[in-house]
N, C-alpha and C positions, 0 to 999 in steps of 0.2 A: 584422725587428725591429719591435716595436710602437712606434708613435709616441705621444708624449705629447699630451694634449689642450691646446688653448689655454686661457688663464685664463678668458675668458668662457664657453667650452664647459664647463670643469670647474665653474665656479660654477653654471651653469644645471643641470647634472647633480646637483650637491649639493642644490640647491633642490628638485628633483623626487624625490629619494631617499625622504623620508618618505611621500609620496603612493604611490609605487611599493611600498614596504614594506607599507603599509596594504592595498593591493589584493592583494598576494600572501599576506598573513596569512589571508585568507579561503579560500585554496586549499590551502596546504601547512602542515605543522607549523612552529612558530617556529624550530626549529633549522635549517631549510632556507632561510628567508627571506633572511637576509643573503647567503648564497652565491649565491642566484638573482638578487638585486638586483645584486650585483657582476658576475655574468655578463652581465646585460642592459646595465649601464653600460659594461662592456668592449666589448660588441658595438657600442654606440653610438659609442665612440671609434674602434674599428677600422673602422667603416663611414663615419665622418666624417658623421654625420647632421646635416643643417642645423638651425640654431638659430632660424630666422626666426619660427616660430610655436610657442608653448609647447604648445598643444593637440596639434599634429601630433607634436611631440617626445614628449610624454607618451603619446600614442596608440601611437607606434612602440615606445617602451620597454615599454608595457603588453603589447603583442602579443608582443614578444620574451620578456619575463619570463613571460607566461602559457604560451608554448610550452615554455620551460625548466622551468616548474613541472609541466607535464603529463609531460614526459620524466622528471623527478625522481620523480613519483608512479608512473610505470610501472616505473622501476628499483627502487623501494622497495616495490613491492606484495608483500604476503605473503598466502598462501592463508588463508582464514578457516575455522576449524573450526565447522561449523554447530551443534555442540552447545554452543558458547560464546556464540552469539548469543541474547540474551534474546528471548523471544516476547512480543508485546504481550498485554495482559490479555485482549483479546477474541479472541485466536487460540486457537480450540478445534478439536478434531477433530469435524467435523460428520457423519462417516460414520454413527455410531450413530443420529443423528436422521434421516438420509436413509433408512436401512434401516427404521427404525420407520415412517416415512411410507409407504414402499413396501408394507410389510406391511399397514398400515392401509388403504391404497387398494385393495389386492388383496382384503382381507376385506370392505370396503364393497361392492365389485363383486359379491360373492357373495350379498349380502342381497337379498331381494325388493324391488322398486322402492318399494313403499309404506313399508316399514321404513327403507330407505336414505334416502328423502326426509325423513322425520321426524327421523332421527338427525342428518343433515347440517344441517337447519334449526335444530334445537335445540342440538346440541353444537358445531357449527362456526360457524354464523351467529349464534348467541346469541338466537334468537327464543324467545318464550315458547310454551308449549303452546297457549294461547288464540289467539295470532297464527297459529300453524301450522294450527290447526283452522279458523280463518276462511279462510285462504288455500286450504285443501284442500276446504272445504265439508263437513267431518265434525265430529262431536261431540268435545269435549275429551277425553272418556274414551277414545275410539278412538285419538286421538293419543298419549295416555299409554300405552295398551296396546301400540301399535306401537313406541313408544320403548323400553318395557321389554323386549319380545321382540327388538327389533333390537339393543339393547345386549347382551343375554344371548347372542345368536347371535354377535355380534362378539367377545365375550370367549372363547367356546368356539373360534371359528376362530383367533384369535390365540394362544390357549393351545396349540391343536393344532399350529400352525406353529412355535411356540417349542419344543415338545417334540420335533418332528421335526428341528429345526435343531441340536440339541445333539449 
């Protein structure tokens, strides 16, 4: 038979109850808090936990209540239908972008080196045709010509890849 707590013990447990409830409220739904606190208090009475230090008693109660809360969460766990979980705004399917990048890199690899360098410098790195001309030591007109033919070749390679992948 369970023994009754002494009056000082019962008073101390009543004083710690709001603190324990607040700690449990962060772990489990409100409907479970009262039952879990009661279980922890009953365990304290059953084990005749010493009352000498409030922090030790509160720590002991918190550990017991936390373990009971974990058990409660495990018992009441329900499988989640992934279709019901909302996706964050930035959660997109990146596969098409990855495929586009792979196709673009493959097409760039097929360009002649002179055309590839100009296309990458102007279109990817954002350099002006004058900057690319200075870096390569060629006239600006040559850079524009390489850019024109390089982009035209890229378009035809990507269009050909797109037509064959259908």
